[in-house]
Structures are given as C-alpha cells and as structure tokens.
C-alpha positions as CSV (number, residue, x, y, z in Angstrom):
1,M,-10.0,22.8,-1.0
2,L,-8.5,22.8,2.5
3,E,-9.5,26.5,2.8
4,D,-13.1,25.5,2.1
5,I,-13.1,22.7,4.7
6,F,-11.0,24.4,7.4
7,P,-11.4,28.2,6.8
8,E,-9.6,29.2,10.0
9,S,-7.1,26.4,10.4
10,H,-6.1,25.3,6.9
11,E,-2.5,26.5,7.5
12,R,-2.1,24.0,10.3
13,Y,-2.6,21.2,7.8
14,R,-0.3,22.7,5.2
15,T,2.5,22.9,7.6
16,L,2.5,19.3,8.7
17,P,6.0,17.8,8.3
18,L,4.9,14.7,6.3
19,F,1.5,15.4,4.8
20,G,1.6,19.2,4.5
21,S,2.6,19.2,0.9
22,V,-0.2,16.8,-0.1
23,A,-2.9,17.7,2.4
24,D,-4.9,19.7,-0.3
25,D,-4.3,16.8,-2.8
26,V,-5.7,14.3,-0.3
27,A,-8.9,16.4,0.2
28,K,-9.3,16.7,-3.6
29,W,-8.6,13.0,-4.1
30,M,-11.3,12.1,-1.5
31,A,-13.8,14.5,-3.1
32,D,-13.1,12.9,-6.6
33,R,-14.0,9.5,-5.1
34,G,-17.4,10.7,-3.9
35,Y,-16.7,11.3,-0.2
36,K,-19.0,13.9,1.3
37,R,-17.5,17.1,2.5
38,S,-18.4,16.3,6.1
39,T,-16.7,13.0,5.8
40,I,-13.6,14.6,4.3
41,R,-13.5,17.0,7.2
42,I,-13.8,14.3,9.8
43,Q,-11.2,12.2,8.1
44,L,-8.7,15.1,7.7
45,L,-9.0,15.9,11.4
46,T,-6.9,12.8,12.1
47,L,-4.2,13.9,9.6
48,P,-2.0,15.7,12.3
49,R,-2.2,12.6,14.6
50,M,-1.2,10.3,11.7
51,D,1.6,12.6,10.7
52,R,3.0,12.6,14.2
53,A,2.6,8.8,14.6
54,L,4.4,8.0,11.3
55,R,7.2,10.3,12.2
56,R,7.6,8.5,15.5
57,L,7.8,5.3,13.5
58,G,10.7,6.6,11.5
59,A,9.3,8.3,8.4
60,A,11.1,11.6,7.7
61,G,9.4,12.2,4.4
62,L,6.5,10.9,2.2
63,A,8.9,8.6,0.3
64,E,10.0,6.9,3.5
65,I,6.5,5.8,4.6
66,K,6.2,2.1,4.5
67,L,3.2,-0.1,4.4
68,E,4.1,-1.6,7.8
69,M,4.0,1.9,9.3
70,L,0.5,2.5,8.1
71,E,-0.6,-0.9,9.3
72,T,1.0,-0.2,12.7
73,Y,-0.8,3.1,12.9
74,R,-4.1,1.6,11.9
75,A,-3.8,-1.1,14.5
76,S,-2.9,1.4,17.2
77,V,-5.9,3.6,16.6
78,S,-8.4,0.7,16.3
79,T,-7.3,-0.8,19.6
80,G,-6.4,2.4,21.5
81,P,-8.2,3.7,24.6
82,G,-11.4,5.4,23.7
83,R,-11.0,4.7,19.9
84,K,-11.9,8.2,19.0
85,V,-9.9,8.0,15.8
86,K,-11.3,6.0,12.9
87,P,-8.9,3.5,11.4
88,G,-10.5,3.8,8.0
89,F,-8.5,6.9,7.1
90,A,-5.3,4.9,7.3
91,S,-6.8,2.7,4.5
92,S,-7.7,5.8,2.5
93,M,-4.2,7.2,2.9
94,R,-2.7,3.8,1.9
95,E,-4.7,4.0,-1.4
96,F,-3.8,7.7,-1.9
97,L,0.0,7.1,-1.3
98,S,0.0,4.0,-3.5
99,E,-1.6,5.8,-6.4
100,R,0.9,8.6,-6.1
101,A,3.8,6.2,-5.8
102,F,4.9,7.4,-2.4
103,L,4.2,4.2,-0.5
104,Q,7.1,1.7,-0.2
105,T,5.6,-1.8,-0.5
106,P,7.7,-4.8,0.5
107,P,8.6,-7.2,-2.3
108,P,6.3,-10.2,-2.3
109,S,7.8,-13.1,-0.3
110,Q,8.2,-16.4,-2.0
111,G,6.8,-19.6,-0.6
112,P,8.7,-22.9,-0.7
113,R,7.2,-23.8,-4.1
114,E,8.0,-20.5,-5.7
115,S,11.6,-20.5,-4.4
116,L,12.1,-24.1,-5.7
117,L,10.7,-23.1,-9.1
118,S,12.9,-20.0,-9.2
119,A,16.0,-22.1,-8.3
120,Y,15.1,-24.6,-11.0
121,C,14.7,-21.8,-13.6
122,S,18.2,-20.5,-12.6
123,Y,19.5,-24.0,-13.0
124,L,18.1,-24.4,-16.4
125,E,19.6,-21.2,-17.6
126,D,23.0,-21.4,-15.9
127,V,23.8,-25.1,-15.9
128,R,21.8,-26.5,-18.7
129,G,22.2,-23.5,-21.0
130,A,18.5,-23.0,-21.7
131,R,17.5,-19.7,-23.2
132,S,15.6,-17.3,-21.1
133,S,12.6,-17.5,-23.5
134,T,12.4,-21.2,-22.8
135,V,12.7,-20.8,-19.1
136,R,10.3,-17.9,-18.7
137,G,7.2,-20.0,-18.5
138,C,8.4,-22.0,-15.5
139,G,8.7,-19.0,-13.2
140,S,5.6,-19.3,-11.1
141,A,3.9,-22.1,-9.3
142,R,0.5,-20.8,-10.5
143,Q,1.6,-21.1,-14.1
144,H,2.9,-24.6,-13.4
145,D,-0.4,-25.6,-11.9
146,K,-2.3,-24.2,-14.9
147,K,-0.2,-26.2,-17.3
148,L,-0.6,-29.4,-15.2
149,H,-4.4,-29.0,-15.0
150,N,-4.7,-28.2,-18.7
151,R,-2.8,-31.4,-19.6
152,R,-5.2,-33.4,-17.5
153,N,-8.3,-31.5,-18.6
154,I,-9.2,-30.8,-14.9
155,P,-10.9,-27.5,-14.1
156,I,-8.6,-25.1,-12.2
157,P,-10.0,-24.6,-8.7
158,F,-8.6,-21.0,-8.4
C-alpha cells in the first residue's frame, strides 16, 4: 500500500529504524478503518518525524515504545512552533501499537482505597487463613461499593 501512496519515496518509509517494518501495516490498518487515501498520505508524512522523536526519547525498537513517549510526542507537536504536524496521528499510532501489542502501558496505579483493600485481602489470606476464593470478591473498591449499595437498595451512581 505504501507504493500506491508514495510511488517515488516508499523506500524512505520502509527504512525507518522504528516504524519501517510496520509502515505498510499502518497504512493498511488506516485504510481498513475507513481513512481516505489522502488522509492516510497526510498522516504518514509525519511518520519519519515521529520515528526520530521517539528514538530521541529512548525507544530503540517497537517493543520499547511506551505510552508516555507517545504522549510526550503528541504534546510537543500540538504546542510546537507553527504546529505544522497534526497531533491526531499520535493517537492513531497509539491505537495501532496497542492492537498489535507493541505498546508498553504502565500498570494502573492504585489509589488509597484500592491499596487498603488489597492489603486487607492479603491479611485475610495470610494471617486469617481465608481461601483465595473467599477473598477474591474484596479485591476492588468498586466491587465493595456495589455490594454496599445493593445491601441498602440504593441505586449505584456510576
């Protein structure tokens, strides 16, 4: 598909250090999602710049790209001088890399409630000797809230 979009310069995109191996797949992925050919061309024009920026942020391969790197890139192109590069392609690449399991996403951080519930579940298993099947239901604050609301017959606000 790259040859159709960039008949003279498709090799430039295939030789990119990070995205060269998947550049054609990105174009096909965008076409499968209903992007117009002209839109795909405009978006792919930013691929070399994104490749260079992510390498500067420390990514040496596709598997080393982190969500924070893409967000940093997106913020830099949306606030940079002239804003010639559209930040929407960073979102498209985030979706593409997530679907292909290339993107490293950070583990969800626990709030104070979740960490207390997790500690309590560990206490029930380790100290009190409860079975994991008994403790499994207390693992999230949202489940705890649902149980509490169901007992009081109060509609759940979320």
